[in-house]
mmCIF file as gemmi writes it, N, C-alpha and C atoms, coordinates in Angstrom:
data_model
loop_
_atom_site.group_PDB
_atom_site.id
_atom_site.type_symbol
_atom_site.label_atom_id
_atom_site.label_alt_id
_atom_site.label_comp_id
_atom_site.label_asym_id
_atom_site.label_entity_id
_atom_site.label_seq_id
_atom_site.pdbx_PDB_ins_code
_atom_site.Cartn_x
_atom_site.Cartn_y
_atom_site.Cartn_z
_atom_site.occupancy
_atom_site.B_iso_or_equiv
_atom_site.pdbx_formal_charge
_atom_site.auth_seq_id
_atom_site.auth_asym_id
_atom_site.pdbx_PDB_model_num
ATOM 1 N N . MET Axp A 1 ? 0.813 -1.185 0.044 1 0 ? 1 A 1
ATOM 2 C CA . MET Axp A 1 ? -0.052 0.006 -0.026 1 0 ? 1 A 1
ATOM 3 C C . MET Axp A 1 ? 0.904 1.209 -0.074 1 0 ? 1 A 1
ATOM 4 N N . LEU Axp A 2 ? 0.422 2.254 -0.689 1 0 ? 2 A 1
ATOM 5 C CA . LEU Axp A 2 ? 1.222 3.497 -0.856 1 0 ? 2 A 1
ATOM 6 C C . LEU Axp A 2 ? 0.834 4.282 0.405 1 0 ? 2 A 1
ATOM 7 N N . LEU Axp A 3 ? 1.964 4.888 0.955 1 0 ? 3 A 1
ATOM 8 C CA . LEU Axp A 3 ? 1.748 5.966 1.995 1 0 ? 3 A 1
ATOM 9 C C . LEU Axp A 3 ? 1.799 7.316 1.424 1 0 ? 3 A 1
ATOM 10 N N . ILE Axp A 4 ? 0.795 8.203 1.756 1 0 ? 4 A 1
ATOM 11 C CA . ILE Axp A 4 ? 0.736 9.474 1.298 1 0 ? 4 A 1
ATOM 12 C C . ILE Axp A 4 ? 1.044 10.522 2.468 1 0 ? 4 A 1
ATOM 13 N N . PRO Axp A 5 ? 1.987 11.336 2.388 1 0 ? 5 A 1
ATOM 14 C CA . PRO Axp A 5 ? 2.201 12.221 3.462 1 0 ? 5 A 1
ATOM 15 C C . PRO Axp A 5 ? 1.365 13.414 3.452 1 0 ? 5 A 1
ATOM 16 N N . CYS Axp A 6 ? 0.299 13.426 4.269 1 0 ? 6 A 1
ATOM 17 C CA . CYS Axp A 6 ? -0.562 14.537 4.394 1 0 ? 6 A 1
ATOM 18 C C . CYS Axp A 6 ? 0.247 15.763 5.051 1 0 ? 6 A 1
ATOM 19 N N . PRO Axp A 7 ? 0.193 16.907 4.481 1 0 ? 7 A 1
ATOM 20 C CA . PRO Axp A 7 ? 0.904 18.008 5.258 1 0 ? 7 A 1
ATOM 21 C C . PRO Axp A 7 ? 0.421 18.302 6.72 1 0 ? 7 A 1
ATOM 22 N N . TRP Axp A 8 ? -0.834 17.89 7.077 1 0 ? 8 A 1
ATOM 23 C CA . TRP Axp A 8 ? -1.3 18.102 8.379 1 0 ? 8 A 1
ATOM 24 C C . TRP Axp A 8 ? -1.28 16.957 9.208 1 0 ? 8 A 1
ATOM 25 N N . CYS Axp A 9 ? -1.55 15.72 8.575 1 0 ? 9 A 1
ATOM 26 C CA . CYS Axp A 9 ? -1.8 14.429 9.435 1 0 ? 9 A 1
ATOM 27 C C . CYS Axp A 9 ? -0.549 13.643 9.349 1 0 ? 9 A 1
ATOM 28 N N . GLY Axp A 10 ? 0.333 13.838 8.45 1 0 ? 10 A 1
ATOM 29 C CA . GLY Axp A 10 ? 1.591 12.95 8.302 1 0 ? 10 A 1
ATOM 30 C C . GLY Axp A 10 ? 1.212 11.795 7.403 1 0 ? 10 A 1
ATOM 31 N N . PRO Axp A 11 ? 2.084 10.789 7.353 1 0 ? 11 A 1
ATOM 32 C CA . PRO Axp A 11 ? 1.899 9.677 6.313 1 0 ? 11 A 1
ATOM 33 C C . PRO Axp A 11 ? 0.695 8.819 6.663 1 0 ? 11 A 1
ATOM 34 N N . ARG Axp A 12 ? -0.167 8.626 5.708 1 0 ? 12 A 1
ATOM 35 C CA . ARG Axp A 12 ? -1.359 7.82 5.909 1 0 ? 12 A 1
ATOM 36 C C . ARG Axp A 12 ? -1.539 6.901 4.68 1 0 ? 12 A 1
ATOM 37 N N . PRO Axp A 13 ? -2.294 5.716 4.741 1 0 ? 13 A 1
ATOM 38 C CA . PRO Axp A 13 ? -2.501 4.962 3.676 1 0 ? 13 A 1
ATOM 39 C C . PRO Axp A 13 ? -3.387 5.375 2.522 1 0 ? 13 A 1
ATOM 40 N N . GLU Axp A 14 ? -3.096 5.115 1.428 1 0 ? 14 A 1
ATOM 41 C CA . GLU Axp A 14 ? -3.609 5.72 0.148 1 0 ? 14 A 1
ATOM 42 C C . GLU Axp A 14 ? -5.251 5.698 0.097 1 0 ? 14 A 1
ATOM 43 N N . ASN Axp A 15 ? -5.765 4.638 0.698 1 0 ? 15 A 1
ATOM 44 C CA . ASN Axp A 15 ? -7.317 4.569 0.739 1 0 ? 15 A 1
ATOM 45 C C . ASN Axp A 15 ? -7.936 5.693 1.571 1 0 ? 15 A 1
ATOM 46 N N . GLU Axp A 16 ? -7.147 6.419 2.18 1 0 ? 16 A 1
ATOM 47 C CA . GLU Axp A 16 ? -7.759 7.798 2.878 1 0 ? 16 A 1
ATOM 48 C C . GLU Axp A 16 ? -7.849 8.944 2.006 1 0 ? 16 A 1
ATOM 49 N N . PHE Axp A 17 ? -7.295 8.824 0.772 1 0 ? 17 A 1
ATOM 50 C CA . PHE Axp A 17 ? -7.247 9.949 -0.026 1 0 ? 17 A 1
ATOM 51 C C . PHE Axp A 17 ? -8.005 9.904 -1.322 1 0 ? 17 A 1
ATOM 52 N N . ARG Axp A 18 ? -8.214 10.991 -1.987 1 0 ? 18 A 1
ATOM 53 C CA . ARG Axp A 18 ? -8.849 11.029 -3.36 1 0 ? 18 A 1
ATOM 54 C C . ARG Axp A 18 ? -8.01 11.954 -4.164 1 0 ? 18 A 1
ATOM 55 N N . HIS Axp A 19 ? -7.743 11.563 -5.376 1 0 ? 19 A 1
ATOM 56 C CA . HIS Axp A 19 ? -7.068 12.336 -6.339 1 0 ? 19 A 1
ATOM 57 C C . HIS Axp A 19 ? -7.938 13.44 -6.889 1 0 ? 19 A 1
ATOM 58 N N . ALA Axp A 20 ? -7.543 14.664 -6.891 1 0 ? 20 A 1
ATOM 59 C CA . ALA Axp A 20 ? -8.472 15.852 -7.296 1 0 ? 20 A 1
ATOM 60 C C . ALA Axp A 20 ? -7.847 16.552 -8.58 1 0 ? 20 A 1
ATOM 61 N N . GLY Axp A 21 ? -7.032 15.878 -9.354 1 0 ? 21 A 1
ATOM 62 C CA . GLY Axp A 21 ? -6.612 16.356 -10.661 1 0 ? 21 A 1
ATOM 63 C C . GLY Axp A 21 ? -5.357 17.151 -10.606 1 0 ? 21 A 1
ATOM 64 N N . GLN Axp A 22 ? -4.992 17.764 -11.683 1 0 ? 22 A 1
ATOM 65 C CA . GLN Axp A 22 ? -3.84 18.411 -11.793 1 0 ? 22 A 1
ATOM 66 C C . GLN Axp A 22 ? -3.818 19.761 -11.026 1 0 ? 22 A 1
ATOM 67 N N . ALA Axp A 23 ? -2.593 20.028 -10.303 1 0 ? 23 A 1
ATOM 68 C CA . ALA Axp A 23 ? -2.572 21.256 -9.459 1 0 ? 23 A 1
ATOM 69 C C . ALA Axp A 23 ? -2.158 22.478 -10.329 1 0 ? 23 A 1
ATOM 70 N N . HIS Axp A 24 ? -2.443 23.619 -9.739 1 0 ? 24 A 1
ATOM 71 C CA . HIS Axp A 24 ? -1.956 24.824 -10.345 1 0 ? 24 A 1
ATOM 72 C C . HIS Axp A 24 ? -2.738 25.219 -11.606 1 0 ? 24 A 1
ATOM 73 N N . ILE Axp A 25 ? -4.007 24.851 -11.659 1 0 ? 25 A 1
ATOM 74 C CA . ILE Axp A 25 ? -4.891 25.276 -12.864 1 0 ? 25 A 1
ATOM 75 C C . ILE Axp A 25 ? -5.363 26.741 -12.397 1 0 ? 25 A 1
ATOM 76 N N . THR Axp A 26 ? -5.205 27.689 -13.26 1 0 ? 26 A 1
ATOM 77 C CA . THR Axp A 26 ? -5.689 29.034 -12.967 1 0 ? 26 A 1
ATOM 78 C C . THR Axp A 26 ? -6.971 29.204 -13.678 1 0 ? 26 A 1
ATOM 79 N N . ARG Axp A 27 ? -7.922 29.658 -12.826 1 0 ? 27 A 1
ATOM 80 C CA . ARG Axp A 27 ? -9.282 29.987 -13.307 1 0 ? 27 A 1
ATOM 81 C C . ARG Axp A 27 ? -9.168 31.259 -14.208 1 0 ? 27 A 1
ATOM 82 N N . PRO Axp A 28 ? -9.842 31.296 -15.367 1 0 ? 28 A 1
ATOM 83 C CA . PRO Axp A 28 ? -9.754 32.518 -16.128 1 0 ? 28 A 1
ATOM 84 C C . PRO Axp A 28 ? -10.416 33.684 -15.44 1 0 ? 28 A 1
ATOM 85 N N . PRO Axp A 29 ? -9.902 34.833 -15.51 1 0 ? 29 A 1
ATOM 86 C CA . PRO Axp A 29 ? -10.477 36.002 -14.726 1 0 ? 29 A 1
ATOM 87 C C . PRO Axp A 29 ? -11.861 36.418 -15.062 1 0 ? 29 A 1
ATOM 88 N N . ASP Axp A 30 ? -12.293 36.154 -16.165 1 0 ? 30 A 1
ATOM 89 C CA . ASP Axp A 30 ? -13.67 36.502 -16.586 1 0 ? 30 A 1
ATOM 90 C C . ASP Axp A 30 ? -14.206 35.419 -17.601 1 0 ? 30 A 1
ATOM 91 N N . PRO Axp A 31 ? -14.637 34.281 -16.913 1 0 ? 31 A 1
ATOM 92 C CA . PRO Axp A 31 ? -15.089 33.168 -17.758 1 0 ? 31 A 1
ATOM 93 C C . PRO Axp A 31 ? -16.222 33.454 -18.738 1 0 ? 31 A 1
ATOM 94 N N . MET Axp A 32 ? -16.987 34.537 -18.515 1 0 ? 32 A 1
ATOM 95 C CA . MET Axp A 32 ? -18.015 34.849 -19.453 1 0 ? 32 A 1
ATOM 96 C C . MET Axp A 32 ? -17.543 35.295 -20.83 1 0 ? 32 A 1
ATOM 97 N N . THR Axp A 33 ? -16.307 35.759 -20.808 1 0 ? 33 A 1
ATOM 98 C CA . THR Axp A 33 ? -15.693 36.299 -22.149 1 0 ? 33 A 1
ATOM 99 C C . THR Axp A 33 ? -15.116 35.061 -22.937 1 0 ? 33 A 1
ATOM 100 N N . LEU Axp A 34 ? -15.073 33.823 -22.428 1 0 ? 34 A 1
ATOM 101 C CA . LEU Axp A 34 ? -14.51 32.819 -23.207 1 0 ? 34 A 1
ATOM 102 C C . LEU Axp A 34 ? -15.593 32.175 -24.082 1 0 ? 34 A 1
ATOM 103 N N . ASN Axp A 35 ? -15.238 31.743 -25.36 1 0 ? 35 A 1
ATOM 104 C CA . ASN Axp A 35 ? -16.092 30.969 -26.134 1 0 ? 35 A 1
ATOM 105 C C . ASN Axp A 35 ? -16.111 29.573 -25.704 1 0 ? 35 A 1
ATOM 106 N N . ASP Axp A 36 ? -17.1 28.756 -26.183 1 0 ? 36 A 1
ATOM 107 C CA . ASP Axp A 36 ? -17.314 27.415 -25.717 1 0 ? 36 A 1
ATOM 108 C C . ASP Axp A 36 ? -15.935 26.616 -25.794 1 0 ? 36 A 1
ATOM 109 N N . GLU Axp A 37 ? -15.234 26.66 -26.815 1 0 ? 37 A 1
ATOM 110 C CA . GLU Axp A 37 ? -13.969 25.857 -26.868 1 0 ? 37 A 1
ATOM 111 C C . GLU Axp A 37 ? -12.908 26.255 -25.923 1 0 ? 37 A 1
ATOM 112 N N . ALA Axp A 38 ? -12.852 27.506 -25.581 1 0 ? 38 A 1
ATOM 113 C CA . ALA Axp A 38 ? -11.845 27.94 -24.613 1 0 ? 38 A 1
ATOM 114 C C . ALA Axp A 38 ? -12.292 27.451 -23.157 1 0 ? 38 A 1
ATOM 115 N N . TRP Axp A 39 ? -13.517 27.632 -22.978 1 0 ? 39 A 1
ATOM 116 C CA . TRP Axp A 39 ? -14.104 27.114 -21.63 1 0 ? 39 A 1
ATOM 117 C C . TRP Axp A 39 ? -13.964 25.613 -21.53 1 0 ? 39 A 1
ATOM 118 N N . ALA Axp A 40 ? -14.234 24.87 -22.554 1 0 ? 40 A 1
ATOM 119 C CA . ALA Axp A 40 ? -14.11 23.409 -22.555 1 0 ? 40 A 1
ATOM 120 C C . ALA Axp A 40 ? -12.585 23.066 -22.279 1 0 ? 40 A 1
ATOM 121 N N . ASP Axp A 41 ? -11.72 23.761 -22.902 1 0 ? 41 A 1
ATOM 122 C CA . ASP Axp A 41 ? -10.207 23.609 -22.617 1 0 ? 41 A 1
ATOM 123 C C . ASP Axp A 41 ? -9.863 23.744 -21.175 1 0 ? 41 A 1
ATOM 124 N N . PHE Axp A 42 ? -10.427 24.849 -20.673 1 0 ? 42 A 1
ATOM 125 C CA . PHE Axp A 42 ? -10.114 25.123 -19.168 1 0 ? 42 A 1
ATOM 126 C C . PHE Axp A 42 ? -10.622 23.984 -18.29 1 0 ? 42 A 1
ATOM 127 N N . LEU Axp A 43 ? -11.811 23.464 -18.642 1 0 ? 43 A 1
ATOM 128 C CA . LEU Axp A 43 ? -12.538 22.492 -17.764 1 0 ? 43 A 1
ATOM 129 C C . LEU Axp A 43 ? -11.88 21.063 -17.93 1 0 ? 43 A 1
ATOM 130 N N . TYR Axp A 44 ? -11.51 20.759 -19.111 1 0 ? 44 A 1
ATOM 131 C CA . TYR Axp A 44 ? -11.192 19.331 -19.327 1 0 ? 44 A 1
ATOM 132 C C . TYR Axp A 44 ? -9.754 19.092 -19.849 1 0 ? 44 A 1
ATOM 133 N N . MET Axp A 45 ? -9.052 20.003 -20.406 1 0 ? 45 A 1
ATOM 134 C CA . MET Axp A 45 ? -7.791 19.634 -20.962 1 0 ? 45 A 1
ATOM 135 C C . MET Axp A 45 ? -6.765 19.794 -19.985 1 0 ? 45 A 1
ATOM 136 N N . ARG Axp A 46 ? -6.035 18.723 -19.648 1 0 ? 46 A 1
ATOM 137 C CA . ARG Axp A 46 ? -5.011 18.646 -18.722 1 0 ? 46 A 1
ATOM 138 C C . ARG Axp A 46 ? -3.761 17.916 -19.312 1 0 ? 46 A 1
ATOM 139 N N . THR Axp A 47 ? -2.578 18.282 -18.685 1 0 ? 47 A 1
ATOM 140 C CA . THR Axp A 47 ? -1.442 17.583 -19.175 1 0 ? 47 A 1
ATOM 141 C C . THR Axp A 47 ? -1.392 16.097 -18.648 1 0 ? 47 A 1
ATOM 142 N N . ASN Axp A 48 ? -0.831 15.234 -19.295 1 0 ? 48 A 1
ATOM 143 C CA . ASN Axp A 48 ? -0.646 13.814 -18.886 1 0 ? 48 A 1
ATOM 144 C C . ASN Axp A 48 ? 0.774 13.4 -19.068 1 0 ? 48 A 1
ATOM 145 N N . PRO Axp A 49 ? 1.615 13.922 -18.241 1 0 ? 49 A 1
ATOM 146 C CA . PRO Axp A 49 ? 3.093 13.689 -18.493 1 0 ? 49 A 1
ATOM 147 C C . PRO Axp A 49 ? 3.471 12.332 -17.919 1 0 ? 49 A 1
ATOM 148 N N . LYS Axp A 50 ? 4.576 11.832 -18.585 1 0 ? 50 A 1
ATOM 149 C CA . LYS Axp A 50 ? 5.308 10.607 -18.109 1 0 ? 50 A 1
ATOM 150 C C . LYS Axp A 50 ? 6.37 11.137 -17.187 1 0 ? 50 A 1
ATOM 151 N N . GLY Axp A 51 ? 6.265 10.975 -15.915 1 0 ? 51 A 1
ATOM 152 C CA . GLY Axp A 51 ? 7.187 11.431 -14.89 1 0 ? 51 A 1
ATOM 153 C C . GLY Axp A 51 ? 6.643 12.322 -13.846 1 0 ? 51 A 1
ATOM 154 N N . SER Axp A 52 ? 7.445 13.385 -13.491 1 0 ? 52 A 1
ATOM 155 C CA . SER Axp A 52 ? 6.985 14.205 -12.39 1 0 ? 52 A 1
ATOM 156 C C . SER Axp A 52 ? 5.793 15.012 -12.764 1 0 ? 52 A 1
ATOM 157 N N . HIS Axp A 53 ? 4.818 15.121 -11.874 1 0 ? 53 A 1
ATOM 158 C CA . HIS Axp A 53 ? 3.549 15.726 -12.116 1 0 ? 53 A 1
ATOM 159 C C . HIS Axp A 53 ? 3.077 16.449 -10.935 1 0 ? 53 A 1
ATOM 160 N N . ALA Axp A 54 ? 2.598 17.724 -10.94 1 0 ? 54 A 1
ATOM 161 C CA . ALA Axp A 54 ? 1.951 18.351 -9.748 1 0 ? 54 A 1
ATOM 162 C C . ALA Axp A 54 ? 0.483 18.142 -9.709 1 0 ? 54 A 1
ATOM 163 N N . GLU Axp A 55 ? 0.087 17.651 -8.663 1 0 ? 55 A 1
ATOM 164 C CA . GLU Axp A 55 ? -1.327 17.144 -8.494 1 0 ? 55 A 1
ATOM 165 C C . GLU Axp A 55 ? -1.981 17.726 -7.195 1 0 ? 55 A 1
ATOM 166 N N . ARG Axp A 56 ? -3.25 17.741 -7.217 1 0 ? 56 A 1
ATOM 167 C CA . ARG Axp A 56 ? -4.051 18.176 -6.074 1 0 ? 56 A 1
ATOM 168 C C . ARG Axp A 56 ? -4.66 16.853 -5.535 1 0 ? 56 A 1
ATOM 169 N N . TRP Axp A 57 ? -4.614 16.751 -4.146 1 0 ? 57 A 1
ATOM 170 C CA . TRP Axp A 57 ? -5.175 15.573 -3.446 1 0 ? 57 A 1
ATOM 171 C C . TRP Axp A 57 ? -5.978 16.087 -2.411 1 0 ? 57 A 1
ATOM 172 N N . ARG Axp A 58 ? -6.896 15.249 -1.876 1 0 ? 58 A 1
ATOM 173 C CA . ARG Axp A 58 ? -7.841 15.545 -0.724 1 0 ? 58 A 1
ATOM 174 C C . ARG Axp A 58 ? -7.689 14.315 0.334 1 0 ? 58 A 1
ATOM 175 N N . HIS Axp A 59 ? -7.551 14.734 1.575 1 0 ? 59 A 1
ATOM 176 C CA . HIS Axp A 59 ? -7.466 13.698 2.622 1 0 ? 59 A 1
ATOM 177 C C . HIS Axp A 59 ? -8.862 13.514 3.155 1 0 ? 59 A 1
ATOM 178 N N . ILE Axp A 60 ? -9.756 12.708 2.322 1 0 ? 60 A 1
ATOM 179 C CA . ILE Axp A 60 ? -11.219 12.639 2.654 1 0 ? 60 A 1
ATOM 180 C C . ILE Axp A 60 ? -11.458 11.856 3.963 1 0 ? 60 A 1
ATOM 181 N N . HIS Axp A 61 ? -10.636 10.922 4.362 1 0 ? 61 A 1
ATOM 182 C CA . HIS Axp A 61 ? -10.919 10.067 5.485 1 0 ? 61 A 1
ATOM 183 C C . HIS Axp A 61 ? -9.977 10.581 6.714 1 0 ? 61 A 1
ATOM 184 N N . GLY Axp A 62 ? -9.566 11.748 6.7 1 0 ? 62 A 1
ATOM 185 C CA . GLY Axp A 62 ? -8.759 12.398 7.692 1 0 ? 62 A 1
ATOM 186 C C . GLY Axp A 62 ? -9.184 13.801 7.97 1 0 ? 62 A 1
ATOM 187 N N . CYS Axp A 63 ? -8.202 14.768 7.748 1 0 ? 63 A 1
ATOM 188 C CA . CYS Axp A 63 ? -8.595 16.1 7.949 1 0 ? 63 A 1
ATOM 189 C C . CYS Axp A 63 ? -9.396 16.782 7.023 1 0 ? 63 A 1
ATOM 190 N N . GLY Axp A 64 ? -9.673 16.163 5.805 1 0 ? 64 A 1
ATOM 191 C CA . GLY Axp A 64 ? -10.661 16.644 4.821 1 0 ? 64 A 1
ATOM 192 C C . GLY Axp A 64 ? -9.991 17.78 3.951 1 0 ? 64 A 1
ATOM 193 N N . ARG Axp A 65 ? -8.71 18.066 4.094 1 0 ? 65 A 1
ATOM 194 C CA . ARG Axp A 65 ? -8.165 19.202 3.432 1 0 ? 65 A 1
ATOM 195 C C . ARG Axp A 65 ? -7.599 18.727 2.228 1 0 ? 65 A 1
ATOM 196 N N . PHE Axp A 66 ? -7.469 19.843 1.196 1 0 ? 66 A 1
ATOM 197 C CA . PHE Axp A 66 ? -6.703 19.491 -0.01 1 0 ? 66 A 1
ATOM 198 C C . PHE Axp A 66 ? -5.314 19.916 0.195 1 0 ? 66 A 1
ATOM 199 N N . PHE Axp A 67 ? -4.43 19.304 -0.606 1 0 ? 67 A 1
ATOM 200 C CA . PHE Axp A 67 ? -3.063 19.654 -0.536 1 0 ? 67 A 1
ATOM 201 C C . PHE Axp A 67 ? -2.428 19.361 -1.941 1 0 ? 67 A 1
ATOM 202 N N . ASN Axp A 68 ? -1.29 19.842 -2.18 1 0 ? 68 A 1
ATOM 203 C CA . ASN Axp A 68 ? -0.537 19.637 -3.387 1 0 ? 68 A 1
ATOM 204 C C . ASN Axp A 68 ? 0.513 18.55 -3.269 1 0 ? 68 A 1
ATOM 205 N N . ALA Axp A 69 ? 0.734 17.767 -4.278 1 0 ? 69 A 1
ATOM 206 C CA . ALA Axp A 69 ? 1.77 16.743 -4.293 1 0 ? 69 A 1
ATOM 207 C C . ALA Axp A 69 ? 2.415 16.606 -5.548 1 0 ? 69 A 1
ATOM 208 N N . GLU Axp A 70 ? 3.788 16.387 -5.55 1 0 ? 70 A 1
ATOM 209 C CA . GLU Axp A 70 ? 4.481 16.055 -6.712 1 0 ? 70 A 1
ATOM 210 C C . GLU Axp A 70 ? 4.696 14.58 -6.827 1 0 ? 70 A 1
ATOM 211 N N . ARG Axp A 71 ? 4.001 13.876 -7.851 1 0 ? 71 A 1
ATOM 212 C CA . ARG Axp A 71 ? 4.11 12.456 -7.999 1 0 ? 71 A 1
ATOM 213 C C . ARG Axp A 71 ? 4.662 12.019 -9.309 1 0 ? 71 A 1
ATOM 214 N N . ASP Axp A 72 ? 5.492 11.005 -9.255 1 0 ? 72 A 1
ATOM 215 C CA . ASP Axp A 72 ? 5.917 10.451 -10.544 1 0 ? 72 A 1
ATOM 216 C C . ASP Axp A 72 ? 4.966 9.461 -11.136 1 0 ? 72 A 1
ATOM 217 N N . THR Axp A 73 ? 4.422 9.787 -12.359 1 0 ? 73 A 1
ATOM 218 C CA . THR Axp A 73 ? 3.368 9.044 -12.787 1 0 ? 73 A 1
ATOM 219 C C . THR Axp A 73 ? 3.699 7.632 -13.291 1 0 ? 73 A 1
ATOM 220 N N . VAL Axp A 74 ? 5.06 7.463 -13.478 1 0 ? 74 A 1
ATOM 221 C CA . VAL Axp A 74 ? 5.665 6.123 -13.776 1 0 ? 74 A 1
ATOM 222 C C . VAL Axp A 74 ? 5.836 5.211 -12.706 1 0 ? 74 A 1
ATOM 223 N N . THR Axp A 75 ? 6.344 5.669 -11.605 1 0 ? 75 A 1
ATOM 224 C CA . THR Axp A 75 ? 6.704 4.814 -10.422 1 0 ? 75 A 1
ATOM 225 C C . THR Axp A 75 ? 5.557 5.046 -9.294 1 0 ? 75 A 1
ATOM 226 N N . ASP Axp A 76 ? 4.741 5.953 -9.513 1 0 ? 76 A 1
ATOM 227 C CA . ASP Axp A 76 ? 3.799 6.3 -8.317 1 0 ? 76 A 1
ATOM 228 C C . ASP Axp A 76 ? 4.387 6.947 -7.171 1 0 ? 76 A 1
ATOM 229 N N . ARG Axp A 77 ? 5.816 7.16 -7.066 1 0 ? 77 A 1
ATOM 230 C CA . ARG Axp A 77 ? 6.478 7.727 -5.936 1 0 ? 77 A 1
ATOM 231 C C . ARG Axp A 77 ? 6.008 9.158 -5.801 1 0 ? 77 A 1
ATOM 232 N N . ILE Axp A 78 ? 5.787 9.544 -4.509 1 0 ? 78 A 1
ATOM 233 C CA . ILE Axp A 78 ? 5.465 10.95 -4.193 1 0 ? 78 A 1
ATOM 234 C C . ILE Axp A 78 ? 6.678 11.565 -3.795 1 0 ? 78 A 1
ATOM 235 N N . ALA Axp A 79 ? 7.231 12.59 -4.435 1 0 ? 79 A 1
ATOM 236 C CA . ALA Axp A 79 ? 8.514 13.171 -4.038 1 0 ? 79 A 1
ATOM 237 C C . ALA Axp A 79 ? 8.326 14.082 -2.778 1 0 ? 79 A 1
ATOM 238 N N . HIS Axp A 80 ? 7.138 14.858 -2.829 1 0 ? 80 A 1
ATOM 239 C CA . HIS Axp A 80 ? 6.807 15.71 -1.52 1 0 ? 80 A 1
ATOM 240 C C . HIS Axp A 80 ? 5.452 16.181 -1.751 1 0 ? 80 A 1
ATOM 241 N N . THR Axp A 81 ? 4.757 16.669 -0.576 1 0 ? 81 A 1
ATOM 242 C CA . THR Axp A 81 ? 3.579 17.221 -0.606 1 0 ? 81 A 1
ATOM 243 C C . THR Axp A 81 ? 3.704 18.65 0.12 1 0 ? 81 A 1
ATOM 244 N N . SER Axp A 82 ? 2.709 19.481 -0.11 1 0 ? 82 A 1
ATOM 245 C CA . SER Axp A 82 ? 2.667 20.732 0.572 1 0 ? 82 A 1
ATOM 246 C C . SER Axp A 82 ? 1.283 21.219 0.761 1 0 ? 82 A 1
ATOM 247 N N . LYS Axp A 83 ? 1.064 22.133 1.711 1 0 ? 83 A 1
ATOM 248 C CA . LYS Axp A 83 ? -0.166 22.786 1.902 1 0 ? 83 A 1
ATOM 249 C C . LYS Axp A 83 ? -0.516 23.648 0.629 1 0 ? 83 A 1
ATOM 250 N N . PRO Axp A 84 ? -1.712 24.022 0.288 1 0 ? 84 A 1
ATOM 251 C CA . PRO Axp A 84 ? -2.079 24.814 -0.844 1 0 ? 84 A 1
ATOM 252 C C . PRO Axp A 84 ? -1.262 26.127 -0.775 1 0 ? 84 A 1
ATOM 253 N N . GLY Axp A 85 ? -0.737 26.519 -1.886 1 0 ? 85 A 1
ATOM 254 C CA . GLY Axp A 85 ? 0.255 27.646 -1.813 1 0 ? 85 A 1
ATOM 255 C C . GLY Axp A 85 ? 1.625 27.076 -2.021 1 0 ? 85 A 1
ATOM 256 N N . GLY Axp A 86 ? 1.916 25.874 -1.861 1 0 ? 86 A 1
ATOM 257 C CA . GLY Axp A 86 ? 3.251 25.327 -1.893 1 0 ? 86 A 1
ATOM 258 C C . GLY Axp A 86 ? 3.438 24.74 -3.216 1 0 ? 86 A 1
ATOM 259 N N . LEU Axp A 87 ? 4.667 24.114 -3.563 1 0 ? 87 A 1
ATOM 260 C CA . LEU Axp A 87 ? 5.148 23.634 -4.732 1 0 ? 87 A 1
ATOM 261 C C . LEU Axp A 87 ? 4.97 24.739 -5.83 1 0 ? 87 A 1
ATOM 262 N N . GLY Axp A 88 ? 5.131 25.945 -5.54 1 0 ? 88 A 1
ATOM 263 C CA . GLY Axp A 88 ? 5.244 26.956 -6.529 1 0 ? 88 A 1
ATOM 264 C C . GLY Axp A 88 ? 3.902 27.713 -6.816 1 0 ? 88 A 1
ATOM 265 N N . HIS Axp A 89 ? 2.744 27.113 -6.434 1 0 ? 89 A 1
ATOM 266 C CA . HIS Axp A 89 ? 1.466 27.885 -6.804 1 0 ? 89 A 1
ATOM 267 C C . HIS Axp A 89 ? 0.425 27.369 -5.629 1 0 ? 89 A 1
ATOM 268 N N . GLY Axp A 90 ? -0.753 27.908 -5.984 1 0 ? 90 A 1
ATOM 269 C CA . GLY Axp A 90 ? -1.933 27.668 -5.121 1 0 ? 90 A 1
ATOM 270 C C . GLY Axp A 90 ? -2.484 26.431 -5.335 1 0 ? 90 A 1
């Protein structure tokens, strides 16, 4: 079982967490100005790298908080985690 280090609770088993997608996605300042294609890109288009990737996770069966993690998508190894605002962005 993978242990994920929650920034608030410490290392916990993976079944306590939910993946919440790519981290550091910036919401458009005025979504009403976007056409349908640009809005769909914002909502659904994400990178899918082989290797290191910044992700958002939630500790649903613990503190309930969201946090950022840098995970290798090939090995599943989590290099580090941080509270929102860490790993370079919110």
